[in-house]
All heavy atoms as a GROMACS GRO file, in nm:
protein
  624
    1MET      N    1   0.080  -0.115   0.011
    1MET     CA    2   0.000  -0.006  -0.006
    1MET      C    3   0.090   0.119   0.001
    1MET      O    4   0.185   0.123   0.070
    1MET     CB    5  -0.073   0.004   0.129
    1MET     CG    6  -0.226  -0.021   0.103
    1MET     SD    7  -0.311  -0.016   0.256
    1MET     CE    8  -0.404  -0.174   0.246
    2ALA      N    9   0.050   0.219  -0.081
    2ALA     CA   10   0.128   0.354  -0.082
    2ALA      C   11   0.018   0.462  -0.078
    2ALA      O   12  -0.072   0.459  -0.158
    2ALA     CB   13   0.214   0.345  -0.201
    3VAL      N   14   0.055   0.549   0.012
    3VAL     CA   15  -0.024   0.680   0.024
    3VAL      C   16   0.055   0.777  -0.062
    3VAL      O   17   0.178   0.789  -0.051
    3VAL     CB   18  -0.052   0.722   0.156
    3VAL    CG1   19  -0.123   0.865   0.173
    3VAL    CG2   20  -0.129   0.624   0.236
    4MET      N   21  -0.017   0.843  -0.159
    4MET     CA   22   0.049   0.935  -0.250
    4MET      C   23   0.103   1.068  -0.188
    4MET      O   24   0.208   1.120  -0.218
    4MET     CB   25  -0.044   0.973  -0.363
    4MET     CG   26  -0.085   0.859  -0.453
    4MET     SD   27   0.047   0.771  -0.520
    4MET     CE   28   0.121   0.896  -0.636
    5LEU      N   29   0.026   1.111  -0.091
    5LEU     CA   30   0.063   1.237  -0.030
    5LEU      C   31   0.154   1.228   0.101
    5LEU      O   32   0.181   1.325   0.172
    5LEU     CB   33  -0.062   1.319   0.014
    5LEU     CG   34  -0.152   1.358  -0.109
    5LEU    CD1   35  -0.282   1.432  -0.053
    5LEU    CD2   36  -0.072   1.453  -0.207
    6GLY      N   37   0.195   1.106   0.131
    6GLY     CA   38   0.270   1.092   0.252
    6GLY      C   39   0.333   0.946   0.262
    6GLY      O   40   0.316   0.873   0.168
    7GLN      N   41   0.379   0.911   0.377
    7GLN     CA   42   0.425   0.782   0.411
    7GLN      C   43   0.327   0.715   0.508
    7GLN      O   44   0.250   0.793   0.575
    7GLN     CB   45   0.566   0.786   0.460
    7GLN     CG   46   0.667   0.837   0.374
    7GLN     CD   47   0.805   0.873   0.438
    7GLN    OE1   48   0.815   0.852   0.560
    7GLN    NE2   49   0.914   0.886   0.362
    8ILE      N   50   0.344   0.590   0.514
    8ILE     CA   51   0.241   0.510   0.601
    8ILE      C   52   0.315   0.408   0.683
    8ILE      O   53   0.393   0.327   0.621
    8ILE     CB   54   0.126   0.458   0.521
    8ILE    CG1   55   0.021   0.406   0.615
    8ILE    CG2   56   0.176   0.357   0.420
    8ILE    CD1   57  -0.121   0.395   0.544
    9THR      N   58   0.293   0.399   0.808
    9THR     CA   59   0.344   0.291   0.887
    9THR      C   60   0.280   0.159   0.872
    9THR      O   61   0.169   0.151   0.817
    9THR     CB   62   0.341   0.326   1.040
    9THR    OG1   63   0.209   0.337   1.079
    9THR    CG2   64   0.412   0.461   1.074
   10GLY      N   65   0.351   0.043   0.901
   10GLY     CA   66   0.288  -0.082   0.902
   10GLY      C   67   0.156  -0.083   0.987
   10GLY      O   68   0.065  -0.156   0.952
   11HIS      N   69   0.165  -0.028   1.106
   11HIS     CA   70   0.031  -0.016   1.187
   11HIS      C   71  -0.076   0.036   1.111
   11HIS      O   72  -0.191  -0.005   1.118
   11HIS     CB   73   0.060   0.056   1.319
   11HIS     CG   74  -0.052   0.073   1.404
   11HIS    ND1   75  -0.094  -0.018   1.492
   11HIS    CD2   76  -0.135   0.181   1.422
   11HIS    CE1   77  -0.214   0.022   1.550
   11HIS    NE2   78  -0.229   0.139   1.507
   12ALA      N   79  -0.053   0.155   1.046
   12ALA     CA   80  -0.150   0.220   0.969
   12ALA      C   81  -0.214   0.136   0.855
   12ALA      O   82  -0.337   0.128   0.836
   12ALA     CB   83  -0.110   0.362   0.932
   13GLN      N   84  -0.119   0.061   0.797
   13GLN     CA   85  -0.162  -0.027   0.687
   13GLN      C   86  -0.254  -0.130   0.746
   13GLN      O   87  -0.358  -0.167   0.685
   13GLN     CB   88  -0.037  -0.087   0.610
   13GLN     CG   89   0.033   0.009   0.531
   13GLN     CD   90   0.157  -0.058   0.474
   13GLN    OE1   91   0.192  -0.165   0.521
   13GLN    NE2   92   0.221   0.018   0.379
   14GLU      N   93  -0.222  -0.192   0.858
   14GLU     CA   94  -0.298  -0.287   0.920
   14GLU      C   95  -0.436  -0.234   0.961
   14GLU      O   96  -0.540  -0.296   0.932
   14GLU     CB   97  -0.234  -0.344   1.047
   14GLU     CG   98  -0.119  -0.432   1.017
   14GLU     CD   99  -0.039  -0.462   1.159
   14GLU    OE1  100  -0.082  -0.432   1.261
   14GLU    OE2  101   0.069  -0.519   1.127
   15ARG      N  102  -0.438  -0.110   1.014
   15ARG     CA  103  -0.570  -0.041   1.044
   15ARG      C  104  -0.664  -0.027   0.924
   15ARG      O  105  -0.780  -0.037   0.918
   15ARG     CB  106  -0.552   0.081   1.125
   15ARG     CG  107  -0.487   0.063   1.259
   15ARG     CD  108  -0.560  -0.006   1.372
   15ARG     NE  109  -0.545  -0.159   1.358
   15ARG     CZ  110  -0.452  -0.236   1.393
   15ARG    NH1  111  -0.334  -0.172   1.444
   15ARG    NH2  112  -0.452  -0.367   1.373
   16MET      N  113  -0.592   0.022   0.821
   16MET     CA  114  -0.657   0.039   0.699
   16MET      C  115  -0.729  -0.082   0.634
   16MET      O  116  -0.848  -0.083   0.598
   16MET     CB  117  -0.566   0.102   0.588
   16MET     CG  118  -0.523   0.244   0.610
   16MET     SD  119  -0.392   0.307   0.507
   16MET     CE  120  -0.478   0.319   0.356
   17LEU      N  121  -0.659  -0.193   0.652
   17LEU     CA  122  -0.707  -0.320   0.594
   17LEU      C  123  -0.823  -0.370   0.686
   17LEU      O  124  -0.930  -0.398   0.634
   17LEU     CB  125  -0.607  -0.423   0.593
   17LEU     CG  126  -0.499  -0.421   0.478
   17LEU    CD1  127  -0.381  -0.512   0.495
   17LEU    CD2  128  -0.575  -0.436   0.340
   18GLU      N  129  -0.790  -0.354   0.816
   18GLU     CA  130  -0.908  -0.389   0.908
   18GLU      C  131  -1.030  -0.308   0.902
   18GLU      O  132  -1.136  -0.365   0.936
   18GLU     CB  133  -0.834  -0.380   1.057
   18GLU     CG  134  -0.920  -0.400   1.173
   18GLU     CD  135  -0.841  -0.373   1.303
   18GLU    OE1  136  -0.741  -0.453   1.326
   18GLU    OE2  137  -0.878  -0.282   1.373
   19ARG      N  138  -1.016  -0.184   0.877
   19ARG     CA  139  -1.137  -0.096   0.881
   19ARG      C  140  -1.189  -0.067   0.736
   19ARG      O  141  -1.277   0.028   0.720
   19ARG     CB  142  -1.085   0.032   0.956
   19ARG     CG  143  -1.062   0.004   1.103
   19ARG     CD  144  -0.996   0.113   1.175
   19ARG     NE  145  -0.980   0.076   1.302
   19ARG     CZ  146  -0.889   0.125   1.389
   19ARG    NH1  147  -0.819   0.238   1.359
   19ARG    NH2  148  -0.883   0.079   1.513
   20GLY      N  149  -1.134  -0.116   0.633
   20GLY     CA  150  -1.173  -0.097   0.502
   20GLY      C  151  -1.153   0.036   0.451
   20GLY      O  152  -1.246   0.098   0.381
   21VAL      N  153  -1.032   0.089   0.476
   21VAL     CA  154  -1.004   0.238   0.443
   21VAL      C  155  -0.919   0.227   0.317
   21VAL      O  156  -0.803   0.166   0.329
   21VAL     CB  157  -0.930   0.309   0.550
   21VAL    CG1  158  -0.891   0.454   0.513
   21VAL    CG2  159  -1.019   0.310   0.675
   22PRO      N  160  -0.952   0.273   0.200
   22PRO     CA  161  -0.865   0.264   0.085
   22PRO      C  162  -0.759   0.373   0.097
   22PRO      O  163  -0.779   0.492   0.149
   22PRO     CB  164  -0.966   0.291  -0.035
   22PRO     CG  165  -1.083   0.368   0.026
   22PRO     CD  166  -1.093   0.333   0.164
   23ASP      N  167  -0.653   0.351   0.023
   23ASP     CA  168  -0.552   0.464  -0.003
   23ASP      C  169  -0.612   0.586  -0.036
   23ASP      O  170  -0.558   0.703   0.012
   23ASP     CB  171  -0.445   0.417  -0.096
   23ASP     CG  172  -0.359   0.294  -0.058
   23ASP    OD1  173  -0.365   0.260   0.046
   23ASP    OD2  174  -0.289   0.242  -0.153
   24GLU      N  175  -0.700   0.587  -0.135
   24GLU     CA  176  -0.758   0.715  -0.186
   24GLU      C  177  -0.821   0.801  -0.078
   24GLU      O  178  -0.826   0.918  -0.073
   24GLU     CB  179  -0.850   0.684  -0.302
   24GLU     CG  180  -0.798   0.621  -0.421
   24GLU     CD  181  -0.793   0.467  -0.414
   24GLU    OE1  182  -0.792   0.414  -0.293
   24GLU    OE2  183  -0.790   0.400  -0.515
   25ALA      N  184  -0.885   0.732   0.024
   25ALA     CA  185  -0.949   0.803   0.137
   25ALA      C  186  -0.854   0.876   0.213
   25ALA      O  187  -0.875   0.999   0.250
   25ALA     CB  188  -1.034   0.704   0.218
   26VAL      N  189  -0.738   0.811   0.233
   26VAL     CA  190  -0.629   0.880   0.325
   26VAL      C  191  -0.573   1.008   0.243
   26VAL      O  192  -0.558   1.119   0.299
   26VAL     CB  193  -0.515   0.780   0.358
   26VAL    CG1  194  -0.404   0.851   0.425
   26VAL    CG2  195  -0.575   0.666   0.434
   27ASP      N  196  -0.550   0.992   0.119
   27ASP     CA  197  -0.505   1.088   0.034
   27ASP      C  198  -0.594   1.215   0.032
   27ASP      O  199  -0.568   1.332   0.051
   27ASP     CB  200  -0.478   1.052  -0.119
   27ASP     CG  201  -0.348   0.970  -0.122
   27ASP    OD1  202  -0.253   0.983  -0.040
   27ASP    OD2  203  -0.341   0.889  -0.230
   28GLU      N  204  -0.732   1.179   0.007
   28GLU     CA  205  -0.838   1.284   0.014
   28GLU      C  206  -0.827   1.359   0.147
   28GLU      O  207  -0.838   1.493   0.142
   28GLU     CB  208  -0.968   1.217  -0.005
   28GLU     CG  209  -1.082   1.323  -0.002
   28GLU     CD  210  -1.079   1.418  -0.127
   28GLU    OE1  211  -1.016   1.389  -0.219
   28GLU    OE2  212  -1.144   1.532  -0.101
   29VAL      N  213  -0.823   1.304   0.260
   29VAL     CA  214  -0.823   1.363   0.403
   29VAL      C  215  -0.703   1.454   0.412
   29VAL      O  216  -0.708   1.559   0.449
   29VAL     CB  217  -0.842   1.259   0.502
   29VAL    CG1  218  -0.814   1.330   0.637
   29VAL    CG2  219  -0.980   1.191   0.509
   30LEU      N  220  -0.582   1.398   0.372
   30LEU     CA  221  -0.459   1.480   0.388
   30LEU      C  222  -0.460   1.598   0.293
   30LEU      O  223  -0.414   1.709   0.336
   30LEU     CB  224  -0.347   1.390   0.346
   30LEU     CG  225  -0.298   1.282   0.455
   30LEU    CD1  226  -0.187   1.200   0.386
   30LEU    CD2  227  -0.276   1.335   0.583
   31ALA      N  228  -0.533   1.591   0.180
   31ALA     CA  229  -0.539   1.702   0.086
   31ALA      C  230  -0.652   1.800   0.115
   31ALA      O  231  -0.643   1.921   0.090
   31ALA     CB  232  -0.547   1.647  -0.063
   32ASN      N  233  -0.748   1.755   0.179
   32ASN     CA  234  -0.883   1.829   0.196
   32ASN      C  235  -0.944   1.820   0.330
   32ASN      O  236  -1.074   1.806   0.334
   32ASN     CB  237  -0.968   1.803   0.094
   32ASN     CG  238  -0.925   1.824  -0.056
   32ASN    OD1  239  -0.890   1.933  -0.088
   32ASN    ND2  240  -0.904   1.719  -0.133
   33TYR      N  241  -0.877   1.807   0.436
   33TYR     CA  242  -0.928   1.782   0.570
   33TYR      C  243  -1.014   1.919   0.611
   33TYR      O  244  -0.983   2.030   0.566
   33TYR     CB  245  -0.825   1.752   0.676
   33TYR     CG  246  -0.725   1.865   0.698
   33TYR    CD1  247  -0.739   1.957   0.789
   33TYR    CD2  248  -0.603   1.866   0.620
   33TYR    CE1  249  -0.645   2.064   0.804
   33TYR    CE2  250  -0.507   1.956   0.635
   33TYR     CZ  251  -0.531   2.055   0.729
   33TYR     OH  252  -0.436   2.152   0.748
   34HIS      N  253  -1.124   1.891   0.697
   34HIS     CA  254  -1.188   2.007   0.745
   34HIS      C  255  -1.163   2.044   0.881
   34HIS      O  256  -1.196   2.134   0.937
   34HIS     CB  257  -1.349   1.984   0.717
   34HIS     CG  258  -1.399   1.858   0.768
   34HIS    ND1  259  -1.421   1.842   0.914
   34HIS    CD2  260  -1.444   1.745   0.717
   34HIS    CE1  261  -1.465   1.721   0.928
   34HIS    NE2  262  -1.497   1.663   0.811
   35THR      N  263  -1.105   1.942   0.965
   35THR     CA  264  -1.068   1.974   1.091
   35THR      C  265  -0.934   1.910   1.126
   35THR      O  266  -0.897   1.800   1.073
   35THR     CB  267  -1.174   1.899   1.193
   35THR    OG1  268  -1.305   1.945   1.154
   35THR    CG2  269  -1.154   1.933   1.337
   36SER      N  270  -0.847   1.974   1.209
   36SER     CA  271  -0.738   1.924   1.256
   36SER      C  272  -0.728   1.952   1.411
   36SER      O  273  -0.768   2.055   1.460
   36SER     CB  274  -0.616   1.961   1.179
   36SER     OG  275  -0.580   2.093   1.215
   37ARG      N  276  -0.666   1.857   1.481
   37ARG     CA  277  -0.649   1.873   1.623
   37ARG      C  278  -0.529   1.781   1.680
   37ARG      O  279  -0.497   1.689   1.615
   37ARG     CB  280  -0.767   1.843   1.710
   37ARG     CG  281  -0.820   1.698   1.704
   37ARG     CD  282  -0.957   1.681   1.773
   37ARG     NE  283  -0.988   1.536   1.768
   37ARG     CZ  284  -1.067   1.492   1.680
   37ARG    NH1  285  -1.112   1.569   1.569
   37ARG    NH2  286  -1.102   1.355   1.680
   38PRO      N  287  -0.462   1.837   1.791
   38PRO     CA  288  -0.359   1.752   1.836
   38PRO      C  289  -0.416   1.614   1.893
   38PRO      O  290  -0.517   1.624   1.958
   38PRO     CB  291  -0.297   1.829   1.957
   38PRO     CG  292  -0.350   1.959   1.954
   38PRO     CD  293  -0.474   1.952   1.863
   39ALA      N  294  -0.348   1.508   1.873
   39ALA     CA  295  -0.376   1.386   1.939
   39ALA      C  296  -0.338   1.383   2.082
   39ALA      O  297  -0.240   1.444   2.115
   39ALA     CB  298  -0.312   1.264   1.855
   40GLY      N  299  -0.420   1.312   2.153
   40GLY     CA  300  -0.386   1.305   2.297
   40GLY      C  301  -0.246   1.230   2.315
   40GLY      O  302  -0.211   1.153   2.231
   41PRO      N  303  -0.172   1.258   2.416
   41PRO     CA  304  -0.046   1.207   2.442
   41PRO      C  305  -0.047   1.050   2.470
   41PRO      O  306  -0.148   1.010   2.538
   41PRO     CB  307   0.017   1.277   2.561
   41PRO     CG  308  -0.101   1.343   2.630
   41PRO     CD  309  -0.206   1.361   2.531
   42ARG      N  310   0.033   0.973   2.417
   42ARG     CA  311   0.040   0.834   2.441
   42ARG      C  312   0.191   0.797   2.486
   42ARG      O  313   0.281   0.834   2.410
   42ARG     CB  314  -0.005   0.758   2.318
   42ARG     CG  315  -0.148   0.770   2.292
   42ARG     CD  316  -0.206   0.691   2.178
   42ARG     NE  317  -0.151   0.555   2.181
   42ARG     CZ  318  -0.112   0.494   2.056
   42ARG    NH1  319  -0.122   0.546   1.949
   42ARG    NH2  320  -0.056   0.376   2.066
   43GLU      N  321   0.203   0.715   2.587
   43GLU     CA  322   0.325   0.686   2.633
   43GLU      C  323   0.411   0.605   2.523
   43GLU      O  324   0.349   0.518   2.457
   43GLU     CB  325   0.325   0.588   2.761
   43GLU     CG  326   0.450   0.559   2.815
   43GLU     CD  327   0.438   0.474   2.949
   43GLU    OE1  328   0.343   0.489   3.010
   43GLU    OE2  329   0.529   0.401   2.976
   44GLY      N  330   0.525   0.652   2.489
   44GLY     CA  331   0.616   0.592   2.391
   44GLY      C  332   0.580   0.637   2.244
   44GLY      O  333   0.648   0.592   2.145
   45ALA      N  334   0.477   0.709   2.222
   45ALA     CA  335   0.434   0.759   2.094
   45ALA      C  336   0.479   0.894   2.061
   45ALA      O  337   0.483   0.978   2.148
   45ALA     CB  338   0.283   0.747   2.073
   46ARG      N  339   0.522   0.917   1.938
   46ARG     CA  340   0.545   1.059   1.900
   46ARG      C  341   0.435   1.149   1.891
   46ARG      O  342   0.312   1.102   1.869
   46ARG     CB  343   0.621   1.048   1.758
   46ARG     CG  344   0.751   0.978   1.760
   46ARG     CD  345   0.807   0.957   1.618
   46ARG     NE  346   0.729   0.858   1.554
   46ARG     CZ  347   0.760   0.800   1.444
   46ARG    NH1  348   0.864   0.860   1.370
   46ARG    NH2  349   0.693   0.703   1.402
   47PRO      N  350   0.456   1.276   1.926
   47PRO     CA  351   0.327   1.366   1.915
   47PRO      C  352   0.268   1.366   1.783
   47PRO      O  353   0.339   1.356   1.675
   47PRO     CB  354   0.405   1.511   1.948
   47PRO     CG  355   0.519   1.480   2.022
   47PRO     CD  356   0.569   1.343   1.964
   48ALA      N  357   0.139   1.361   1.767
   48ALA     CA  358   0.064   1.350   1.644
   48ALA      C  359  -0.040   1.452   1.636
   48ALA      O  360  -0.087   1.518   1.741
   48ALA     CB  361   0.001   1.208   1.634
   49VAL      N  362  -0.091   1.482   1.513
   49VAL     CA  363  -0.209   1.547   1.480
   49VAL      C  364  -0.315   1.466   1.416
   49VAL      O  365  -0.278   1.364   1.334
   49VAL     CB  366  -0.161   1.658   1.378
   49VAL    CG1  367  -0.288   1.752   1.329
   49VAL    CG2  368  -0.055   1.753   1.430
   50ILE      N  369  -0.430   1.489   1.440
   50ILE     CA  370  -0.546   1.417   1.378
   50ILE      C  371  -0.608   1.505   1.280
   50ILE      O  372  -0.654   1.611   1.307
   50ILE     CB  373  -0.646   1.376   1.487
   50ILE    CG1  374  -0.590   1.287   1.602
   50ILE    CG2  375  -0.767   1.298   1.418
   50ILE    CD1  376  -0.687   1.270   1.711
   51TYR      N  377  -0.610   1.456   1.153
   51TYR     CA  378  -0.676   1.531   1.039
   51TYR      C  379  -0.807   1.457   1.018
   51TYR      O  380  -0.807   1.333   1.001
   51TYR     CB  381  -0.591   1.534   0.912
   51TYR     CG  382  -0.465   1.603   0.931
   51TYR    CD1  383  -0.347   1.538   0.974
   51TYR    CD2  384  -0.470   1.749   0.924
   51TYR    CE1  385  -0.232   1.623   0.981
   51TYR    CE2  386  -0.346   1.825   0.946
   51TYR     CZ  387  -0.233   1.757   0.980
   51TYR     OH  388  -0.115   1.827   0.990
   52VAL      N  389  -0.925   1.530   1.008
   52VAL     CA  390  -1.054   1.470   0.984
   52VAL      C  391  -1.109   1.522   0.854
   52VAL      O  392  -1.108   1.644   0.834
   52VAL     CB  393  -1.144   1.500   1.101
   52VAL    CG1  394  -1.286   1.443   1.073
   52VAL    CG2  395  -1.084   1.461   1.227
   53GLY      N  396  -1.152   1.432   0.770
   53GLY     CA  397  -1.203   1.474   0.643
   53GLY      C  398  -1.305   1.376   0.595
   53GLY      O  399  -1.333   1.274   0.668
   54THR      N  400  -1.385   1.401   0.495
   54THR     CA  401  -1.501   1.314   0.453
   54THR      C  402  -1.465   1.240   0.329
   54THR      O  403  -1.397   1.284   0.247
   54THR     CB  404  -1.616   1.409   0.418
   54THR    OG1  405  -1.652   1.491   0.528
   54THR    CG2  406  -1.738   1.331   0.373
   55TRP      N  407  -1.500   1.115   0.350
   55TRP     CA  408  -1.484   1.026   0.229
   55TRP      C  409  -1.608   0.936   0.214
   55TRP      O  410  -1.648   0.865   0.316
   55TRP     CB  411  -1.370   0.924   0.254
   55TRP     CG  412  -1.347   0.813   0.141
   55TRP    CD1  413  -1.383   0.686   0.158
   55TRP    CD2  414  -1.289   0.831   0.017
   55TRP    NE1  415  -1.361   0.618   0.046
   55TRP    CE2  416  -1.287   0.705  -0.040
   55TRP    CE3  417  -1.234   0.934  -0.059
   55TRP    CZ2  418  -1.258   0.688  -0.173
   55TRP    CZ3  419  -1.178   0.909  -0.179
   55TRP    CH2  420  -1.191   0.796  -0.237
   56ASN      N  421  -1.669   0.943   0.100
   56ASN     CA  422  -1.797   0.866   0.076
   56ASN      C  423  -1.903   0.891   0.198
   56ASN      O  424  -1.961   0.796   0.250
   56ASN     CB  425  -1.773   0.717   0.060
   56ASN     CG  426  -1.709   0.690  -0.073
   56ASN    OD1  427  -1.719   0.765  -0.160
   56ASN    ND2  428  -1.648   0.567  -0.076
   57ASN      N  429  -1.930   1.011   0.226
   57ASN     CA  430  -2.022   1.064   0.330
   57ASN      C  431  -1.982   1.012   0.476
   57ASN      O  432  -2.079   0.998   0.558
   57ASN     CB  433  -2.156   1.027   0.288
   57ASN     CG  434  -2.190   1.080   0.158
   57ASN    OD1  435  -2.182   1.205   0.149
   57ASN    ND2  436  -2.261   1.014   0.070
   58ARG      N  437  -1.864   0.968   0.497
   58ARG     CA  438  -1.807   0.925   0.630
   58ARG      C  439  -1.693   1.015   0.672
   58ARG      O  440  -1.609   1.047   0.586
   58ARG     CB  441  -1.784   0.778   0.636
   58ARG     CG  442  -1.901   0.688   0.602
   58ARG     CD  443  -1.846   0.536   0.609
   58ARG     NE  444  -1.820   0.506   0.748
   58ARG     CZ  445  -1.764   0.385   0.775
   58ARG    NH1  446  -1.725   0.288   0.693
   58ARG    NH2  447  -1.734   0.352   0.910
   59ASN      N  448  -1.697   1.049   0.792
   59ASN     CA  449  -1.573   1.119   0.852
   59ASN      C  450  -1.463   1.021   0.882
   59ASN      O  451  -1.489   0.923   0.949
   59ASN     CB  452  -1.594   1.194   0.969
   59ASN     CG  453  -1.658   1.327   0.943
   59ASN    OD1  454  -1.650   1.377   0.825
   59ASN    ND2  455  -1.745   1.388   1.032
   60LEU      N  456  -1.341   1.053   0.833
   60LEU     CA  457  -1.227   0.956   0.847
   60LEU      C  458  -1.121   1.042   0.934
   60LEU      O  459  -1.084   1.157   0.893
   60LEU     CB  460  -1.164   0.917   0.720
   60LEU     CG  461  -1.044   0.818   0.736
   60LEU    CD1  462  -1.065   0.681   0.789
   60LEU    CD2  463  -0.988   0.812   0.586
   61ARG      N  464  -1.066   0.988   1.040
   61ARG     CA  465  -0.957   1.042   1.111
   61ARG      C  466  -0.824   0.980   1.064
   61ARG      O  467  -0.813   0.866   1.067
   61ARG     CB  468  -0.960   1.020   1.254
   61ARG     CG  469  -1.095   1.085   1.332
   61ARG     CD  470  -1.087   1.063   1.473
   61ARG     NE  471  -1.064   0.936   1.521
   61ARG     CZ  472  -1.153   0.849   1.576
   61ARG    NH1  473  -1.276   0.896   1.613
   61ARG    NH2  474  -1.107   0.735   1.613
   62VAL      N  475  -0.732   1.067   1.026
   62VAL     CA  476  -0.593   1.015   0.986
   62VAL      C  477  -0.499   1.086   1.088
   62VAL      O  478  -0.485   1.210   1.099
   62VAL     CB  479  -0.564   1.078   0.840
   62VAL    CG1  480  -0.433   1.026   0.796
   62VAL    CG2  481  -0.666   1.016   0.743
   63TYR      N  482  -0.432   0.994   1.146
   63TYR     CA  483  -0.322   1.037   1.254
   63TYR      C  484  -0.196   1.044   1.194
   63TYR      O  485  -0.141   0.956   1.130
   63TYR     CB  486  -0.321   0.918   1.369
   63TYR     CG  487  -0.433   0.912   1.441
   63TYR    CD1  488  -0.563   0.853   1.395
   63TYR    CD2  489  -0.462   0.958   1.569
   63TYR    CE1  490  -0.675   0.844   1.461
   63TYR    CE2  491  -0.571   0.961   1.658
   63TYR     CZ  492  -0.677   0.893   1.594
   63TYR     OH  493  -0.797   0.892   1.671
   64VAL      N  494  -0.120   1.160   1.204
   64VAL     CA  495   0.003   1.195   1.143
   64VAL      C  496   0.099   1.244   1.247
   64VAL      O  497   0.062   1.326   1.338
   64VAL     CB  498  -0.023   1.306   1.027
   64VAL    CG1  499   0.115   1.341   0.971
   64VAL    CG2  500  -0.126   1.251   0.923
   65VAL      N  501   0.221   1.196   1.237
   65VAL     CA  502   0.332   1.244   1.325
   65VAL      C  503   0.339   1.398   1.308
   65VAL      O  504   0.361   1.435   1.192
   65VAL     CB  505   0.460   1.175   1.291
   65VAL    CG1  506   0.572   1.242   1.366
   65VAL    CG2  507   0.448   1.025   1.327
   66ARG      N  508   0.338   1.470   1.418
   66ARG     CA  509   0.346   1.624   1.396
   66ARG      C  510   0.475   1.656   1.339
   66ARG      O  511   0.580   1.603   1.366
   66ARG     CB  512   0.340   1.671   1.543
   66ARG     CG  513   0.331   1.823   1.557
   66ARG     CD  514   0.307   1.887   1.678
   66ARG     NE  515   0.424   1.854   1.760
   66ARG     CZ  516   0.412   1.851   1.900
   66ARG    NH1  517   0.309   1.863   1.968
   66ARG    NH2  518   0.532   1.816   1.962
   67ASP      N  519   0.470   1.756   1.252
   67ASP     CA  520   0.572   1.816   1.184
   67ASP      C  521   0.656   1.736   1.096
   67ASP      O  522   0.774   1.747   1.045
   67ASP     CB  523   0.682   1.881   1.288
   67ASP     CG  524   0.617   2.000   1.367
   67ASP    OD1  525   0.538   2.056   1.323
   67ASP    OD2  526   0.653   2.002   1.489
   68SER      N  527   0.598   1.607   1.048
   68SER     CA  528   0.662   1.514   0.959
   68SER      C  529   0.637   1.569   0.814
   68SER      O  530   0.538   1.613   0.785
   68SER     CB  531   0.606   1.367   0.975
   68SER     OG  532   0.466   1.365   0.952
   69ASN      N  533   0.748   1.552   0.735
   69ASN     CA  534   0.727   1.604   0.601
   69ASN      C  535   0.818   1.509   0.510
   69ASN      O  536   0.938   1.512   0.529
   69ASN     CB  537   0.786   1.747   0.588
   69ASN     CG  538   0.746   1.809   0.450
   69ASN    OD1  539   0.682   1.747   0.370
   69ASN    ND2  540   0.820   1.908   0.414
   70PRO      N  541   0.755   1.430   0.433
   70PRO     CA  542   0.609   1.421   0.402
   70PRO      C  543   0.538   1.364   0.510
   70PRO      O  544   0.598   1.309   0.614
   70PRO     CB  545   0.602   1.319   0.288
   70PRO     CG  546   0.720   1.239   0.290
   70PRO     CD  547   0.821   1.332   0.341
   71PRO      N  548   0.404   1.376   0.529
   71PRO     CA  549   0.324   1.325   0.648
   71PRO      C  550   0.345   1.184   0.658
   71PRO      O  551   0.343   1.097   0.571
   71PRO     CB  552   0.185   1.353   0.606
   71PRO     CG  553   0.182   1.461   0.491
   71PRO     CD  554   0.312   1.443   0.423
   72LEU      N  555   0.377   1.146   0.789
   72LEU     CA  556   0.399   1.004   0.824
   72LEU      C  557   0.262   0.972   0.901
   72LEU      O  558   0.230   1.010   1.010
   72LEU     CB  559   0.504   0.986   0.921
   72LEU     CG  560   0.524   0.851   0.968
   72LEU    CD1  561   0.549   0.749   0.855
   72LEU    CD2  562   0.650   0.840   1.069
   73VAL      N  563   0.179   0.888   0.824
   73VAL     CA  564   0.045   0.837   0.882
   73VAL      C  565   0.078   0.721   0.972
   73VAL      O  566   0.133   0.622   0.935
   73VAL     CB  567  -0.040   0.791   0.762
   73VAL    CG1  568  -0.176   0.738   0.818
   73VAL    CG2  569  -0.066   0.920   0.666
   74THR      N  570   0.023   0.729   1.095
   74THR     CA  571   0.047   0.622   1.186
   74THR      C  572  -0.074   0.540   1.225
   74THR      O  573  -0.069   0.433   1.272
   74THR     CB  574   0.096   0.679   1.322
   74THR    OG1  575  -0.005   0.784   1.367
   74THR    CG2  576   0.239   0.753   1.311
   75SER      N  577  -0.192   0.592   1.195
   75SER     CA  578  -0.315   0.525   1.212
   75SER      C  579  -0.435   0.589   1.142
   75SER      O  580  -0.418   0.709   1.110
   75SER     CB  581  -0.347   0.510   1.361
   75SER     OG  582  -0.470   0.413   1.381
   76VAL      N  583  -0.546   0.521   1.121
   76VAL     CA  584  -0.669   0.578   1.068
   76VAL      C  585  -0.783   0.513   1.139
   76VAL      O  586  -0.776   0.406   1.184
   76VAL     CB  587  -0.672   0.546   0.915
   76VAL    CG1  588  -0.557   0.616   0.825
   76VAL    CG2  589  -0.681   0.399   0.880
   77ALA      N  590  -0.896   0.591   1.143
   77ALA     CA  591  -1.010   0.530   1.196
   77ALA      C  592  -1.142   0.607   1.152
   77ALA      O  593  -1.133   0.739   1.133
   77ALA     CB  594  -1.016   0.548   1.353
   78TRP      N  595  -1.246   0.537   1.115
   78TRP     CA  596  -1.375   0.607   1.088
   78TRP      C  597  -1.433   0.662   1.210
   78TRP      O  598  -1.419   0.602   1.323
   78TRP     CB  599  -1.467   0.506   1.024
   78TRP     CG  600  -1.427   0.442   0.896
   78TRP    CD1  601  -1.388   0.310   0.874
   78TRP    CD2  602  -1.433   0.516   0.775
   78TRP    NE1  603  -1.356   0.306   0.740
   78TRP    CE2  604  -1.372   0.420   0.681
   78TRP    CE3  605  -1.445   0.640   0.732
   78TRP    CZ2  606  -1.357   0.444   0.547
   78TRP    CZ3  607  -1.416   0.677   0.599
   78TRP    CH2  608  -1.382   0.578   0.501
   79GLU      N  609  -1.486   0.780   1.209
   79GLU     CA  610  -1.567   0.837   1.326
   79GLU      C  611  -1.709   0.774   1.320
   79GLU      O  612  -1.761   0.746   1.217
   79GLU     CB  613  -1.581   0.985   1.307
   79GLU     CG  614  -1.451   1.062   1.331
   79GLU     CD  615  -1.468   1.207   1.348
   79GLU    OE1  616  -1.565   1.269   1.316
   79GLU    OE2  617  -1.374   1.266   1.412
   80VAL      N  618  -1.747   0.751   1.442
   80VAL     CA  619  -1.888   0.674   1.454
   80VAL      C  620  -1.976   0.782   1.517
   80VAL      O  621  -1.946   0.878   1.575
   80VAL     CB  622  -1.878   0.550   1.543
   80VAL    CG1  623  -1.802   0.435   1.468
   80VAL    CG2  624  -1.811   0.581   1.679
   0.00000   0.00000   0.00000
């Protein structure tokens, strides 16, 4: 799997497969998100930003390492 607008970790790839998130959805959110906010701190994890955008009428959260360039996607999740 390859995300065109950034890099993706193995963990994020696993979550994408598990949650049925296509590469195109991640690219769309990174390019056209409507909300961003800092992710809560997690022990041992690098600081991250959550980008939220819409894909097929559903909100998708894309977690990206803060200040990474290109964006390093660490996880994804549909909002419920």
